[in-house]
C-alpha positions in Angstrom: 9.8 31.7 -10.2 8.7 27.9 -10.7 10.7 24.9 -9.5 12.1 23.9 -13.0 13.1 26.6 -14.3 15.0 27.9 -11.3 16.7 24.2 -11.3 17.7 25.0 -14.7 19.1 27.7 -14.0 20.9 26.5 -10.9 23.0 23.9 -12.9 24.5 26.2 -14.9 24.6 23.9 -17.8 26.1 21.1 -15.8 25.3 17.6 -15.4 22.8 16.8 -12.2 25.4 14.0 -11.6 28.3 16.9 -11.1 26.1 18.8 -8.4 26.8 18.5 -4.9 25.1 21.5 -3.5 21.3 23.2 -4.4 19.9 25.5 -3.6 16.2 26.0 -4.8 15.3 28.5 -1.8 12.1 30.9 -2.7 11.0 29.0 -5.9 7.3 28.2 -6.9 6.7 24.2 -6.1 4.0 22.5 -8.4 1.2 22.0 -6.2 2.7 21.5 -3.1 5.4 19.2 -4.5 9.0 18.6 -5.6 9.1 18.7 -9.5 12.4 18.4 -11.7 14.3 17.2 -9.3 15.6 13.5 -10.0 17.8 10.5 -9.2 20.6 11.7 -11.8 21.5 14.0 -8.7 23.3 11.0 -7.1 26.3 13.3 -6.1 24.2 15.6 -4.1 24.9 16.2 -0.5 23.3 19.6 0.4 19.7 20.6 -0.6 18.1 23.4 0.2 14.2 24.1 -0.5 13.5 27.1 1.8 10.4 28.9 1.6 8.7 27.0 -1.4 5.2 26.5 -0.5 6.0 22.0 0.1 2.9 20.4 1.4 4.7 16.8 1.2 8.3 15.2 0.3 6.9 12.5 -1.2 8.2 13.3 -4.6 11.8 13.3 -3.6 13.9 11.2 -5.6 16.4 9.0 -3.9 19.9 10.5 -2.5 22.0 8.7 -1.3 24.9 10.9 -0.6 22.4 13.7 0.6 23.6 14.5 3.9 22.3 18.3 4.6 18.0 19.0 4.1 16.8 22.4 4.7 13.3 22.2 4.5 12.4 25.0 6.4 9.2 27.8 6.2 7.4 25.3 4.0 3.6 23.6 5.1 5.0 19.9 6.0 2.7 18.3 8.5 3.8 14.3 8.2 5.2 12.0 5.3 8.8 11.8 6.9 8.8 8.7 6.5 9.8 9.2 2.9 13.2 10.7 4.5 13.9 7.4 5.6 13.6 5.2 2.5 15.4 8.0 0.1 18.0 9.8 1.8 19.5 7.2 4.1 22.8 9.0 4.9 20.7 12.3 5.8 23.2 13.9 9.5 21.5 17.4 9.4 17.5 18.1 9.0 15.9 21.4 9.6 12.1 21.4 9.6 11.7 24.9 11.5 8.3 26.7 10.7 6.7 24.1 9.3 3.1 22.5 10.5 4.3 19.5 12.6 2.2 19.3 16.0 2.9 15.9 17.4 5.8 14.1 18.4 4.9 10.7 17.0 5.2 12.7 13.3 8.7 12.2 14.0 8.7 8.5 14.6 10.1 7.6 11.1 12.9 9.7 11.6 14.0 7.0 13.9 15.3 4.8 10.7 18.0 7.7 10.0 20.7 5.7 12.3 22.9 8.9 10.6 20.8 11.9 12.1 22.7 14.3 14.4 20.7 17.7 14.5 17.1 18.3 13.8 15.6 21.7 13.9 12.1 22.1 14.6 12.1 26.0 15.4 8.8 27.4 15.2 6.6 24.3 14.9 3.7 23.5 16.6 5.4 20.6 18.3 7.8 22.6 20.0 5.2 23.9 22.5 4.3 20.6 24.1 5.6 19.7 27.3 8.5 18.1 27.7 9.3 18.8 24.0 12.9 17.9 24.2 13.0 15.3 26.3 10.3 13.4 24.5 12.4 14.3 21.2 15.6 13.2 22.4 14.0 9.8 23.6 12.4 9.3 20.5 15.3 9.7 18.6 18.2 8.5 20.3 20.9 9.0 17.6 20.4 12.9 18.1 22.7 15.1 19.4 21.5 18.2 18.7 17.6 19.6 18.7 17.3 23.1 17.6 21.0 23.8 18.2 21.2 22.3 21.5 22.3 19.0 23.0 20.5 16.9 25.7 22.5 18.9 28.4 21.7 22.5 26.9 25.1 22.6 25.4 24.9 24.8 22.3 25.9 23.5 19.2 29.5 24.9 17.5 29.2 27.3 14.9 31.2 25.1 12.3 30.5 21.6 11.7 32.0 19.9 8.5 29.1 17.4 8.3 26.8 20.5 8.7 27.8 21.9 5.7 27.8 19.1 3.4 31.8 17.8 3.8 32.9 21.2 4.3 31.9 23.0 0.9 30.5 25.7 2.6 33.6 26.2 4.9 35.8 26.3 1.2 33.8 28.9 -0.2 34.0 30.8 3.3 37.8 30.2 3.4 38.0 31.7 -0.4 36.6 34.8 0.1 38.5 35.3 3.4 41.4 34.5 1.3 40.8 36.9 -1.7 40.1 39.5 1.2 43.3 39.5 2.6 44.8 39.4 -0.7 43.5 42.4 -1.5 44.8 43.8 2.0 47.7 42.6 1.4 47.8 44.5 -2.3 46.7 47.6 -0.4 49.6 47.4 2.1 52.0 47.5 -0.6 50.6 50.3 -2.5 50.6 52.2 1.0 54.3 51.1 1.6 54.9 52.3 -2.0 53.3 55.7 -1.7 55.3 56.5 1.4 58.7 55.3 -0.4 57.9 57.8 -3.2 57.4 60.6 -0.4 60.7 59.8 1.4 62.5 59.8 -2.0 60.7 63.0 -3.1 61.6 64.5 0.3 65.5 63.2 0.2 65.5 64.8 -3.5 64.1 68.1 -2.3 66.6 68.1 0.9 69.5 67.4 -1.4 68.4 70.0 -4.1 68.5 72.7 -0.9 71.9 71.4 -0.1 72.8 72.1 -3.7 71.8 75.4 -3.4 73.4 76.3 -0.2 76.7 75.3 -1.5 76.7 77.3 -5.0 75.3 80.5 -3.1 78.2 79.9 -0.5 80.1 79.6 -3.6 79.4 82.7 -5.2 79.4 84.8 -1.7 83.5 83.4 -1.4 84.3 84.3 -5.3 82.6 88.0 -4.7 84.8 88.1 -1.3 87.7 87.4 -3.3 87.1 89.8 -6.3 87.2 92.5 -3.6 90.1 91.5 -2.0 92.1 91.3 -4.8 90.7 94.7 -6.0 92.3 96.1 -2.2 95.3 94.8 -2.9 95.8 96.2 -6.3 94.7 99.5 -4.8 97.4 98.9 -2.0 100.2 98.5 -5.1 99.4 102.2 -6.8 101.2 105.1 -5.7 99.7 107.0 -3.1 98.7 109.8 -5.3 96.9 107.5 -8.2 95.3 105.5 -5.3 93.7 109.2 -3.5 92.8 109.8 -7.4 91.0 106.5 -8.2 89.1 106.5 -5.0 87.9 109.8 -6.0 86.7 109.1 -8.9 84.6 106.0 -7.9 83.1 108.1 -5.4 82.1 110.3 -8.3 84.6 113.9 -7.1 87.2 115.6 -8.7 91.1 115.8 -7.6 92.1 119.3 -6.1 95.4 118.7 -8.2 93.2 118.8 -11.7 90.7 121.6 -10.5 94.2 124.0 -10.5 95.3 122.5 -13.4 92.2 123.7 -15.2 92.2 127.1 -13.5 95.7 128.0 -14.9 94.5 127.0 -18.2 
């Protein structure tokens, strides 16, 4: 995609003056030069133009508030005096993977008093003897070169100045907050499911207890009825009681048989 079209897409109907961060990585520059970018981006603090086949930064507009500039994986070999003139408040500069061969090429950066971090990974200049000592001597305002200070102490992972006044950190914190909210929602759902399962178990236990009570009551009622029948039998005269028992067992009374024979 051409740089102008990419720039239009990145604006997303915003005015240039409203933009603080601009990423134009992997688009196509025009003859190795910056196009479409103007001084109207007066509040721009972070600009990334990684791998856009840049040969020169001569067309970079005046950006007084720019603090971090990403220019890695291009073909820049010099002309860095433009940065001193047009980005006077630059604090972080990444020139990794460019065509910088000599320490003297970096001399214009002496005019950037706020430059604290410089990256030159995969540039030929890093192969020079005493490369690190020479750069720190040339640019005394530097704190970190290729991620380490003069005492070989690594730069901290998060540096507010490196992130355009914490703009990237705010974005990351927003994402973490959303993830925490999602985790909280999932925990709430799990608790609701557990509560529902416990309620169902309680209901089942209640129903089983009620069934047990009903069965006991039915058994008691049947036992009561049998006891009443036994008591009623006890109240009958002896002959009637015997007769009734024989009837229950399906036998006939001998006296009835004798009567039948007399007849």
